[in-house]
N, C-alpha and C positions, 0 to 999 in steps of 0.2 A: 448861565455857566457855559463856557466855551467848549464845544465838542472837540475831542482830541483823537489822534491816531499816532501810534508809534510803530515804526517799521525798522526791522533789521534787514539790511540789504547786503547779501553776499555776491550780488550781481552789480558791479560798479563800473564797468567799462563795456559799452558806452553808458554814460551817466544818464539816469532817468529822471533827472531834475525837471525837465519840461512837464512830465506826467504828474509828478508830485505837485508842482506849482499850479497846474491847471485844476487838479482835483481840489486843492485847498481854496482856490479863488472861486471855483464854481459851487462848492458845497459849504463853504465857511468852516470846515473842519480843520483845525490846526494840526498840521502834519509834520511830525519830527522823523527824520531818517538818520539812522546810525549806520555807517558803513562798516562792515565786518569782513575780515579776510575770508575768502570763500571756503577755505579748508577748516575754518574755525566756527562757522555760523551755526551748524547744528550742535556742536559741543557747547557753544554759548547758550543756546536755548535749553539744552538738557541741564546744564548747571543751574539755570534759573527757573526750572519747572515748578518748584514749590511756591515761587512768587514771581511770575512772568513780568518782565520789564518791557516787553514789546507786545504788540498785537499780531503782527504779521511777519513772516519771513519770506524774503525773495531770494532765489538762488539761481545759479548758472545751470543747474542739472537736475534732471529727474532722479538720477541715481542717488544723489546725496540725500535727498528727502525720503526716497523709497527705503533706503537703508535705515533711516531714523524712524520711520512710520511705526514699526512694531512697539516702540517705547511709549506710544501714547501721547507724545508731545503736541500732536496736532488735533484740531477740531474739525471734523469733516464739514464741508459746505457745498451743497449741490447748487452751484450757481446755475442760472437759467441757460447760459450759453454752453456751459460744461456738460449739461445733460445731453446735448446732441453730439458730443465728442465721440470720435473713435476711442475705443478702450485704451489704446496706448497713450493717450494724451492726458490721462488722470490716473490718480490712485483708484484701486478697485472700490474703496469706500469714500471716494472724494476728499480724502485727507489732504491731498495736494492737487493743484491744477496747473497745467502748462498754460503760459500766457503768450509766448512766441516760440516757434521751432527754429532750431539751428541745424540745417542739413550741412553735411560735409561736401566740399567741392574742391576743385583745384584752382588757385589763384595764379593766373598766368601773367607773367611779365611780358607785355606786348612789345616792349623795346628789344627783347631777346627773341620772342616768337611772334612776329607781326602777322603771320599767316595762320588763320584758324585751323587749317588743314593739318598743321603740325602739332596741334594741342593734344594732350592726352585724353583718351576716351574711357580708360579703365585705370584703376589704382595700380594694377600690375604693370601698365605701361612705364611707370616711373622707374622700374627696375631695368629697363632697356637701355642700350648703348647710346641712343640719341639724347638721353637725359643724364648722362654720366656727369657727376659733379655739379649738377644744376638744380638740385631739389633741396628745399628747406622745410623743416618741420619743427614744431614746438615740443618742448621737453615734457616730462611726465608731471610736472607741477600743474599743468593745465588739464583739468578734468576732461576736456574734449579729446585729448590725446589718449588718455587711459580708456575712455569709454569706447572710443572707435576700435581699439585693438581688442578690447574685451568682447565687443560685439562681433568682431570677425572670428574670434575664437568659438562663439557660440554658433555662428552661421556656418563656418567652414572647417572648424576644428583646429587643434593646436599645431598639428604638423603643417598645415597650410599657412596659418598665421605666422609661426616662427620662421618658415621658409621665406615668406614674403619680407618680414623684417630684415632678415639676414641679406636677402637680395638687394633691398633698398640700401642698406648700409654699405654693402660691398660696391654699390653703384655710386658711392660718394655722397649719399644724403647727409646733409649737415643738420645738427640739432641745436636749437636756440632756446633761451631760457623762458620764453613766454610767446604768446601769440603775437604780441606787439613787437618783440624783438625779431620774430620770424618774418613778419612783413617788412620790417625796416631792412632786414638783410636782403630781401628779394630786390629792393631797389639799389642798396649800397653796393652789394656784392654781385649784382647782375645775375642772380639765380633765375632760372627759367619758370619754376613752379614752386608754390608753397601749398602744402595741404592745409586747408582752412575752413572755418564756417563761412557759409555763403554771405552772411551779413558783414563779416570782416572784409570781404571783397568789396562790398557796396561802400563801406565807410572809407576804405583806402582810396577807391576811385573818387569819391566825392571830395577828397583832400587834394585831388589833382594828379594822382598817381596813374600812369598808363597801365592798368591791369584789366584783365578779362576773367570771365567766370567760365570754367570748363566743368561740365557735369560729368561725373564718373559713374561707370557700370550701369548705364540706363538703357542699354539696348536689349533685344531679345536674348534670353539666356544669360544675361548678366546678373550679378548678385544684387545690385542696387546700392544706394548710398546710405551710410549711417546717418540717421536723423534722430536727434534728441531735442530738448527743450529747456527753456527757462521756466521756472516755476514759482507759484505763490502758494503759501499755506497759512491758514488761520491758527494761531497758537492756542492750545487748550488753556483755559483759565485767563484768556486775554481780559484786560480791564475795559477794553472798548470794542467789544465784539460787533456791535451794530455798524460802527464806523468802519471796522475792518471789512465786513461783508460788502459795505457800500464801495470801498475801494476796489475790491475784487471785481465787482460788477462793472465798475468804471473801466478798469484795466482791460476787461474782456469785450468792452463795447466796441461797436463799429468805428466810432471816432477815434478811440485810442489805438485800436488795432491798425487803422489806416495810418495814423501818425507814426507808429513804430516802423511800419513798412517804408514810409517816406523818408523818415529821419535816418534810419540805421539799416534799411534793407532787411529787416527781420521778418520772418515768415508768419503771417497771422494764423491764429488757430480759429479765429471767427471767420467762416468762409464768406460772410456778407461784407467784409472789409474790402476796401479798394486796394488791390495789391500793386498797382503800377507795374514796374519792371520785375517785381519779385515773383518768382515761380511759385504757384500755389501748391499746397500739400498734395492735392489730388493729381498734380502733374509729376510728382516725384516718385520714383520707384525706390522703395525703402528696403534696406537690408533686413532680412527676416532674422531678428534677434530679440526675442521677448525680454523685456526689462528685468523680470524676475530672475532669469537665467544670467543675464549680463551682470546683475548686482552680485551674484555669488562669485564671480570671477574677477571683480575689481581688485581685491587685495593681491591676489596672485599675479594679476597683470601688472601692477605696480612693481612687484618683485621681478618679473620678466623684463620689463622695460629698463629697470635700474641695471640689471645684468647686462643689458644690450647697450648701455651707454646713454640712456635718455635722461639721466638725473644730472641735468645741466643747470647751474645756478648763476644768477646775476643780481646782485643786491640792488642795482639801479633799475631793473625792469620788472 
């Protein structure tokens, strides 16, 4: 009998097809992947919990799976690599595990700012006069946007965060419907900087776009950058649990962690991986914002950002 694995993927850009194909060819496990809109992934699993139709859930965010964890839809799995994780890279009970991290950084248009000395060093810099009308940011449909501002609320408080948002908008920061539309605008409209995941910067650069990576708030006394992660979770009642655990181990292996760094500039969670030009987690100063506290602020942060004009839609993007 052919061994099988069914994956729901709410993480669809960049496409993980090379990883799925390698796993299938190396193990002989027939792997079926259904792409699910990232805002619907956990709800889909909840709806099917009495008769799970998938074995694994892959998502763009720790927050989404942490919010769903109390429902019991995940089966904890203490993967060997994950046992050595810092606590923030996994659920307390191993119900979900991070498989690559996404630090937030500034994507700099080198056609507009060729001199690195003129690049921003802090998120607050983007509210200054030299960046007036030159900043691009994704809308609240992107979990990355909501998570970053929710984390700032935890670390610095509401007054600081709302003041920063107001200052950025007053400085002409433009909001685009998605991360993709944001980086497209960087080139098309000659914006100077887009707030982005570091892996987005790598992918855009590899497409031939003259962009650079500016790390924000990394100096002494700075607050650090927001860092979150892509996650994988074994579903409770999965029909193919052994195959699912094998895929998780494969995903966290040195080989695949190195591949994801090379292909997409994603930050490995396995420190033994070859990082290449990708900055290691140990080299990144993280914003001090515990996930449990950020999770409680997600809904109110969506409301806040909607009130501030971040609810920009584009059916084509």
